[in-house]
C-alpha positions as CSV (number, residue, x, y, z in Angstrom):
1,M,1.8,8.6,-7.3
2,I,3.6,8.0,-4.0
3,K,2.3,11.2,-2.5
4,S,-1.3,10.4,-3.4
5,S,-0.9,6.9,-2.0
6,I,0.5,8.2,1.3
7,A,-2.4,10.7,1.5
8,L,-4.9,8.0,0.9
9,Y,-3.5,5.9,3.8
10,R,-3.3,9.0,6.0
11,N,-7.0,9.9,5.3
12,A,-8.1,6.3,5.9
13,Y,-6.7,6.3,9.4
14,M,-7.6,9.9,10.5
15,G,-10.4,10.9,12.8
16,L,-10.6,7.9,15.0
17,S,-10.5,8.2,18.8
18,G,-7.5,7.4,20.9
19,A,-9.4,4.8,22.9
20,T,-10.2,3.0,19.6
21,W,-6.5,2.7,18.9
22,W,-5.7,1.5,22.4
23,L,-8.4,-1.2,22.0
24,G,-6.8,-2.2,18.8
25,M,-3.4,-2.5,20.6
26,V,-5.0,-4.8,23.2
27,M,-6.4,-6.9,20.4
28,F,-3.1,-7.0,18.6
29,V,-1.2,-8.2,21.7
30,N,-3.9,-10.8,22.3
31,R,-4.0,-12.1,18.7
32,A,-0.2,-12.1,18.2
33,G,-0.3,-15.0,20.5
34,T,-3.1,-16.9,18.7
35,M,-1.5,-20.2,18.1
36,V,-3.6,-23.0,19.7
37,L,-6.8,-22.8,17.7
38,P,-5.3,-22.6,14.2
39,F,-3.2,-25.7,14.9
40,M,-5.6,-27.5,17.2
41,T,-6.9,-29.9,14.6
42,V,-3.4,-30.7,13.3
43,Y,-2.3,-31.1,16.9
44,L,-5.1,-33.5,17.7
45,R,-4.4,-35.5,14.6
46,E,-0.6,-35.6,14.7
47,K,0.3,-35.4,18.4
48,M,-2.7,-36.9,20.1
49,H,-3.5,-39.4,17.3
50,F,-7.2,-38.6,17.2
51,S,-9.4,-39.5,14.2
52,I,-10.6,-36.7,12.0
53,G,-14.1,-37.2,13.4
54,E,-12.8,-36.9,17.1
55,A,-10.8,-33.9,16.2
56,G,-13.9,-32.3,14.7
57,W,-15.9,-33.0,17.9
58,E,-13.2,-31.4,20.1
59,I,-13.4,-28.2,18.1
60,A,-17.2,-28.4,18.3
61,L,-17.0,-28.5,22.1
62,F,-15.1,-25.2,21.9
63,G,-18.0,-23.8,19.8
64,M,-20.6,-25.0,22.3
65,G,-18.8,-23.2,25.0
66,A,-18.5,-20.2,22.7
67,I,-22.3,-20.0,22.3
68,L,-22.8,-19.8,26.1
69,G,-19.9,-17.4,26.4
70,N,-21.3,-15.0,23.8
71,L,-24.7,-15.0,25.5
72,A,-23.3,-14.5,28.9
73,G,-20.8,-11.9,27.7
74,G,-23.5,-9.8,26.1
75,K,-25.7,-9.9,29.2
76,L,-22.9,-9.2,31.5
77,A,-21.6,-6.3,29.4
78,D,-25.0,-4.6,29.4
79,R,-25.2,-5.2,33.2
80,I,-21.8,-4.6,34.7
81,G,-20.0,-2.9,31.7
82,F,-17.9,-4.0,28.8
83,Y,-14.7,-3.1,30.5
84,K,-14.8,-5.7,33.3
85,V,-16.0,-8.4,30.9
86,Q,-13.0,-7.8,28.6
87,L,-10.5,-7.6,31.4
88,W,-11.3,-10.8,33.1
89,S,-12.1,-12.8,30.0
90,L,-8.6,-12.1,28.7
91,F,-6.9,-13.0,32.0
92,F,-8.7,-16.3,32.7
93,N,-8.6,-17.4,29.0
94,G,-4.8,-17.2,29.3
95,V,-4.7,-19.4,32.4
96,L,-7.0,-21.9,30.7
97,F,-4.9,-22.2,27.5
98,I,-1.8,-23.1,29.7
99,F,-3.9,-25.6,31.5
100,L,-5.2,-27.1,28.2
101,G,-1.6,-28.0,27.1
102,Y,-1.5,-30.6,29.9
103,M,-4.7,-32.4,29.1
104,Q,-4.3,-35.9,27.6
105,T,-7.6,-37.7,27.1
106,F,-10.5,-37.0,24.7
107,W,-12.8,-35.8,27.6
108,Q,-10.1,-33.8,29.4
109,I,-9.3,-31.9,26.2
110,G,-13.0,-31.5,25.3
111,A,-14.0,-30.2,28.8
112,S,-11.1,-27.7,28.7
113,M,-12.1,-26.6,25.2
114,F,-15.7,-26.1,26.3
115,V,-14.7,-23.9,29.3
116,I,-12.2,-21.9,27.1
117,G,-15.1,-21.3,24.7
118,I,-17.2,-19.9,27.5
119,V,-14.6,-17.7,29.1
120,G,-12.7,-16.6,25.9
121,E,-15.8,-15.8,23.7
122,S,-17.5,-13.8,26.4
123,F,-14.9,-11.1,25.3
124,R,-16.4,-10.7,21.9
125,P,-19.7,-8.9,22.6
126,A,-18.1,-6.8,25.3
127,N,-15.3,-5.7,22.8
128,A,-17.9,-5.0,20.1
129,A,-19.9,-2.8,22.5
130,A,-16.7,-1.0,23.5
131,I,-15.8,-0.1,19.9
132,A,-19.3,1.3,19.4
133,F,-18.9,3.3,22.6
134,Y,-15.6,4.8,21.6
135,S,-16.6,5.6,18.0
136,S,-19.0,7.9,16.2
137,P,-21.5,7.1,13.4
138,A,-19.2,8.9,11.0
139,N,-16.2,6.6,11.6
140,R,-17.8,3.4,13.1
141,T,-17.1,1.2,10.1
142,R,-13.5,2.2,10.1
143,S,-13.3,1.8,13.9
144,Y,-14.3,-1.8,13.5
145,S,-11.8,-2.1,10.7
146,V,-9.1,-0.9,13.0
147,N,-10.1,-3.7,15.4
148,R,-10.0,-6.2,12.5
149,L,-6.6,-4.7,11.4
150,A,-5.3,-5.4,14.9
151,I,-6.7,-8.9,14.9
152,N,-5.2,-9.7,11.5
153,L,-1.9,-8.1,12.2
154,G,-1.6,-10.2,15.3
155,F,-2.9,-13.2,13.4
156,S,-0.2,-12.7,10.7
157,I,2.3,-13.2,13.5
158,G,0.7,-15.9,15.7
159,P,0.4,-18.7,13.2
160,A,3.7,-18.0,11.5
161,V,5.5,-18.1,14.9
162,G,3.4,-21.1,16.0
163,G,4.4,-23.0,12.9
164,I,8.0,-23.2,14.2
165,L,7.2,-23.8,17.9
166,S,6.8,-27.2,19.6
167,Y,3.2,-28.0,20.5
168,H,4.0,-27.6,24.2
169,W,5.1,-24.0,23.7
170,L,2.0,-23.2,21.6
171,F,-0.2,-23.4,24.7
172,W,2.2,-21.4,26.9
173,V,2.7,-18.5,24.5
174,D,-1.0,-18.3,23.6
175,G,-1.8,-18.2,27.3
176,I,0.8,-15.7,28.3
177,T,-0.2,-13.2,25.6
178,C,-3.8,-13.4,26.7
179,I,-2.7,-12.5,30.3
180,I,-0.4,-9.7,28.9
181,A,-3.3,-8.3,26.9
182,S,-5.5,-8.1,30.0
183,I,-2.7,-6.2,31.9
184,F,-2.3,-3.8,28.9
185,L,-6.1,-3.1,28.8
186,R,-6.0,-2.2,32.5
187,L,-3.0,0.1,32.1
188,A,-4.0,1.7,28.8
189,L,-7.6,2.4,29.3
190,P,-9.3,3.6,32.5
191,P,-12.4,1.6,33.7
192,V,-15.6,2.8,32.1
193,V,-18.7,3.0,34.2
194,S,-21.8,3.2,32.1
195,E,-24.5,5.4,33.5
196,R,-28.0,4.0,33.3
197,K,-30.9,6.3,33.0
198,K,-33.9,5.4,35.1
199,Q,-36.2,5.7,32.1
200,D,-34.3,3.1,30.0
201,T,-36.5,0.2,30.9
202,T,-39.2,1.0,28.3
203,I,-36.6,1.5,25.6
204,K,-34.8,-1.8,26.3
205,V,-38.1,-3.8,26.2
206,A,-39.3,-2.0,23.0
207,S,-36.0,-2.7,21.3
208,S,-35.3,-6.3,22.4
209,V,-32.9,-8.0,20.0
210,W,-35.1,-11.1,20.1
211,K,-38.0,-9.1,18.7
212,D,-36.0,-7.8,15.8
213,K,-37.1,-10.4,13.1
214,I,-35.1,-8.7,10.4
215,Y,-31.9,-8.9,12.4
216,L,-32.5,-12.4,13.4
217,R,-33.0,-13.4,9.7
218,F,-29.8,-11.6,8.8
219,V,-27.9,-13.4,11.6
220,F,-29.1,-16.7,10.1
221,F,-27.2,-16.0,6.9
222,I,-24.2,-14.9,9.0
223,F,-24.4,-18.4,10.6
224,L,-24.3,-20.1,7.2
225,T,-21.4,-18.0,6.0
226,G,-19.6,-18.8,9.3
227,I,-19.8,-22.5,8.7
228,C,-18.0,-21.9,5.5
229,F,-15.5,-19.3,6.6
230,L,-14.4,-21.3,9.7
231,Q,-13.3,-24.3,7.6
232,L,-10.3,-22.0,7.3
233,F,-9.3,-22.8,10.9
234,S,-10.5,-26.4,11.2
235,L,-10.4,-28.6,8.0
236,L,-8.4,-26.4,5.7
237,P,-5.0,-26.7,7.6
238,V,-5.5,-30.5,7.7
239,Y,-6.3,-30.5,4.0
240,Y,-3.1,-28.5,3.2
241,K,-1.1,-31.0,5.1
242,E,-2.7,-34.3,3.9
243,H,-3.4,-33.4,0.3
244,F,-1.1,-30.6,-0.7
245,H,1.7,-32.1,1.5
246,L,2.6,-28.6,3.0
247,S,4.8,-28.5,6.1
248,K,3.6,-27.0,9.4
249,P,5.7,-23.8,8.8
250,D,4.2,-23.5,5.3
251,I,0.7,-23.8,6.7
252,G,1.4,-21.2,9.4
253,L,2.7,-18.8,6.7
254,L,-0.3,-19.4,4.4
255,L,-2.7,-18.6,7.3
256,A,-0.6,-15.6,8.3
257,M,-0.9,-14.3,4.7
258,N,-4.6,-13.8,5.2
259,G,-4.0,-11.5,8.1
260,F,-1.1,-9.7,6.4
261,V,-3.2,-8.8,3.3
262,I,-6.0,-7.5,5.5
263,V,-3.6,-5.3,7.5
264,I,-2.3,-3.7,4.3
265,V,-5.5,-3.4,2.4
266,E,-8.7,-3.4,4.5
267,M,-8.7,0.1,6.0
268,V,-8.0,1.8,2.6
269,L,-10.6,-0.5,0.9
270,V,-13.3,0.4,3.5
271,F,-12.4,4.1,3.2
272,K,-12.8,4.0,-0.6
273,L,-15.9,1.9,-0.6
274,E,-17.9,3.4,2.3
275,G,-20.8,5.5,1.1
276,K,-20.3,4.6,-2.6
277,R,-22.9,1.7,-2.7
278,S,-25.3,0.0,-0.4
279,P,-23.3,-1.9,2.3
280,I,-25.4,-4.9,1.5
281,Q,-23.8,-5.2,-1.9
282,Y,-20.4,-5.5,-0.3
283,I,-21.8,-8.1,2.1
284,Y,-23.3,-10.4,-0.4
285,S,-20.3,-10.1,-2.7
286,G,-18.0,-11.0,0.0
287,A,-20.1,-14.1,0.9
288,F,-19.9,-15.3,-2.6
289,L,-16.2,-14.8,-2.9
290,M,-15.7,-16.8,0.3
291,G,-17.5,-19.7,-1.3
292,L,-15.6,-19.3,-4.5
293,S,-12.3,-19.6,-2.6
294,Y,-13.2,-23.2,-1.6
295,L,-14.4,-24.1,-5.1
296,I,-10.9,-23.1,-6.4
297,L,-9.4,-25.9,-4.3
298,N,-11.1,-28.4,-6.6
299,L,-9.2,-27.3,-9.6
300,P,-6.8,-30.0,-10.9
301,W,-3.6,-28.2,-9.9
302,P,-3.0,-29.0,-6.3
303,G,-0.1,-27.4,-4.5
304,L,1.0,-24.1,-2.9
305,P,0.1,-21.8,-5.8
306,L,-3.5,-23.0,-5.7
307,A,-3.6,-22.7,-2.0
308,V,-2.3,-19.1,-2.3
309,C,-5.0,-18.2,-4.9
310,A,-7.7,-19.6,-2.7
311,M,-6.4,-17.8,0.3
312,L,-6.3,-14.5,-1.5
313,T,-9.9,-15.0,-2.7
314,I,-11.3,-15.7,0.8
315,T,-9.4,-12.7,2.1
316,I,-11.0,-10.4,-0.4
317,G,-14.3,-11.8,0.5
318,E,-13.7,-11.3,4.2
319,M,-12.6,-7.7,3.7
320,L,-15.8,-6.9,1.8
321,M,-18.2,-8.6,4.1
322,F,-17.2,-8.3,7.8
323,P,-16.6,-4.6,8.2
324,F,-20.0,-3.7,6.8
325,V,-21.7,-6.5,8.8
326,N,-20.7,-4.8,12.0
327,T,-22.2,-1.5,10.9
328,F,-25.5,-3.3,10.1
329,W,-26.0,-4.7,13.6
330,V,-24.9,-1.4,15.3
331,S,-27.4,0.6,13.2
332,R,-30.2,-1.6,14.5
333,S,-29.2,-1.3,18.2
334,N,-29.0,1.4,20.8
335,E,-26.9,2.2,23.9
336,Y,-29.1,0.0,26.2
337,N,-29.0,-3.2,24.2
338,R,-25.9,-2.9,22.1
339,A,-23.9,-5.7,23.8
340,Q,-26.9,-8.0,23.4
341,Y,-27.0,-7.3,19.6
342,A,-23.3,-8.0,19.6
343,S,-23.8,-11.2,21.5
344,V,-26.4,-12.5,19.0
345,Y,-24.0,-11.7,16.2
346,S,-21.2,-13.4,17.9
347,M,-23.4,-16.3,18.9
348,S,-24.1,-16.9,15.2
349,F,-20.3,-17.5,14.7
350,A,-20.2,-19.6,17.9
351,C,-22.9,-21.8,16.4
352,S,-20.9,-22.0,13.2
353,Q,-17.9,-23.0,15.3
354,V,-19.9,-25.9,16.7
355,L,-21.1,-27.1,13.3
356,A,-18.2,-26.2,11.0
357,P,-15.7,-28.8,12.2
358,T,-18.1,-31.5,12.8
359,F,-20.0,-30.9,9.6
360,G,-16.8,-30.7,7.6
361,A,-15.3,-33.7,9.2
362,Q,-18.3,-35.9,8.7
363,V,-18.6,-34.9,5.0
364,V,-14.9,-35.8,4.6
365,Q,-15.2,-39.0,6.5
366,Y,-18.2,-40.3,4.4
367,S,-17.1,-38.8,1.1
368,N,-14.1,-36.6,0.5
369,Y,-12.7,-33.1,0.6
370,H,-13.8,-32.3,-3.0
371,V,-17.4,-32.9,-2.0
372,L,-17.0,-30.7,1.0
373,W,-15.7,-27.8,-1.0
374,Y,-18.7,-28.1,-3.4
375,V,-21.0,-28.1,-0.5
376,I,-19.4,-25.1,1.1
377,F,-19.6,-23.1,-2.1
378,G,-23.3,-23.9,-2.3
379,L,-23.9,-22.7,1.2
380,C,-22.1,-19.4,0.5
381,A,-24.1,-18.9,-2.7
382,I,-27.3,-19.3,-0.6
383,A,-26.1,-16.9,2.0
384,S,-25.1,-14.4,-0.7
385,L,-28.6,-14.5,-2.1
386,G,-30.1,-14.2,1.3
387,F,-28.0,-11.1,2.1
388,S,-29.1,-9.5,-1.2
389,S,-32.7,-9.4,0.1
390,F,-31.7,-6.9,2.9
391,K,-31.1,-4.0,0.5
392,K,-34.4,-2.3,1.5
393,H,-33.5,-2.5,5.2
394,Y,-30.0,-0.9,5.0
395,S,-28.8,1.5,2.4
């Protein structure tokens, strides 16, 4: 039993390139310092005394910047290479997080959040293109899972540590870890210069991401799911504090549990599931489970056990959906437009970041959290049905 379990884990992690693991290490260092965004809504409510609506708008400004950042990051990565975009995005994002900690007014914080969204989120499409570059079709889903493993391993540390730090130190630690991650990237991986072929112009025009109607429709359902999933980092921590009366350290540990479970389970889960059924089945099942996790919060037994149950449900949904979503967009792109496909995928999440906090905050302000969780479940159900229609496009 023990030997077979060890063999299963070993097989799940075998066959990946060294560069994939180094990229994962860079991501881990960066995400281990992720402390500001998970607590930003709580910080704005508790420390800055903003209303729930004002706090929602501040997070939305970050999302607006993220839309521009993903668009710019994709174009820059295809033009100057994914390596430079990742390097400078990490470095300047770190400087900006430290700067944010000293902002006081609504507009100062909002402007800083907007710029952080642009600079920080330009990293995403470049990183996604880098993973595709360093992986092969045979191990691509697992390569993206390694990246998610690093993100979630770091995220299991960041919020837990952030929960016991003062708000002042949240900004400093987050900023410094971003800068350290940029230095680690420079030391661990040599710069990559992508060689363009002269005949690539026709290929790029023929396969423009904006002409791929199937992919754009797919991305719309990613956007819907994103609005629901991102409540995890905007309204859900506030709900835990105001309705479940959980402490800041408890909230940090609860959020960290999401990352910890993903680190332990996801790679093996992907290894066991890949090739067994259509990836679309995993995607729409994951979307539905995400919605179900919010519906669980409306059960009449509020408290930590219910919060844990809901968190485990959204974590399972996340593990089923996101690894296979990555392989979908990679399968529809090529080496000349891959970063642009990645940027459109990331932009869908950025758009969700704009709407998720403002949408959730407005629903709560004019009704209550119970109504919000019902609405979120409904949106996830719609997205799940939408994803199921793509079976014939990806098997």
